[in-house]
Structures are given as structure tokens and as C-alpha cells.
C-alpha positions, 0 to 999 in steps of 0.5 A: 497469475500475480494478483495485482492491488490497485491502491487508486486514490477512492478516498470518499468511496473508502473511508464511508466505509472504512479506514483502511482495508486489505487485499484478499490473501491479507499480505497488503493493507492500506489505510486511510490518513489525512494526507493520503493513502498508506500501505504495506505488503509482507511478504512481498519478494519485488525488489525494493528502490535502492535504501536511504543510506541512515535508514536501518530499518525495513525497506520497502515494504510501507509506500504511500499515496497522495494527491501529490505523490506517490513513493515508498516512505519511512517507517517504523510501524505498521498500517496491519489491522485484521479488522480491515474489511476484504477488498476485491482485487482490481486494476483502475484510476491513479497510485501504486501497484503493489504485489507479493512479487513487484511494486510500480508507481505510475 
């Protein structure tokens, strides 16, 4: 059974406790930024959307959800932080779903 983290636009709830979180498996980390929620995943086995031709770095491992969009983004740094608290698996809200096997936006 694939476990799926749904990164939701619950900024006030998460922001009141910390600046980020990680999944129980530790392979997905998310951080609250000024304009949204950014998540990273390593390792992954899903097929990422097409890489922009000019981008030579890892692709499909950084995603961002803002009040206006949810998308794969070009990033060379990471949001991984072993100090992030663990957020239990679950689903609700709108945004993106990421797991080792799949990436989807809704």
C-alpha cells in the first residue's frame, strides 16, 4: 500500500508549531515559506513532468504549493531538515500529493 502525504494549505496550523515537517518515512520534507509550502522528496520512483531544456540539475524532486498554484519547481537547494517534526500520513484539503511512487496536483 502506498502511503501518500497530502501537502495541504493549512499554513496557520503548521506555522503555529514549526517552519516545516517531514513524513514518518523521512523521505518527504516540507517547509513553510513566505509565499507557500515547498516540499522535497528523495528518493522517488514516479516519472516527473518534462524537464525544462535549460535545466541540468535534479528535476521532479522539489514542489511548491501557493494560494495560486501547485507545481514542480526549479531548485538547487533543499528543504530537508532532520529537525522537522514528523507529521502523520493523511489526506484533506487541496494541493499536491507526493509519495515514492507518484506525484499529482489537485
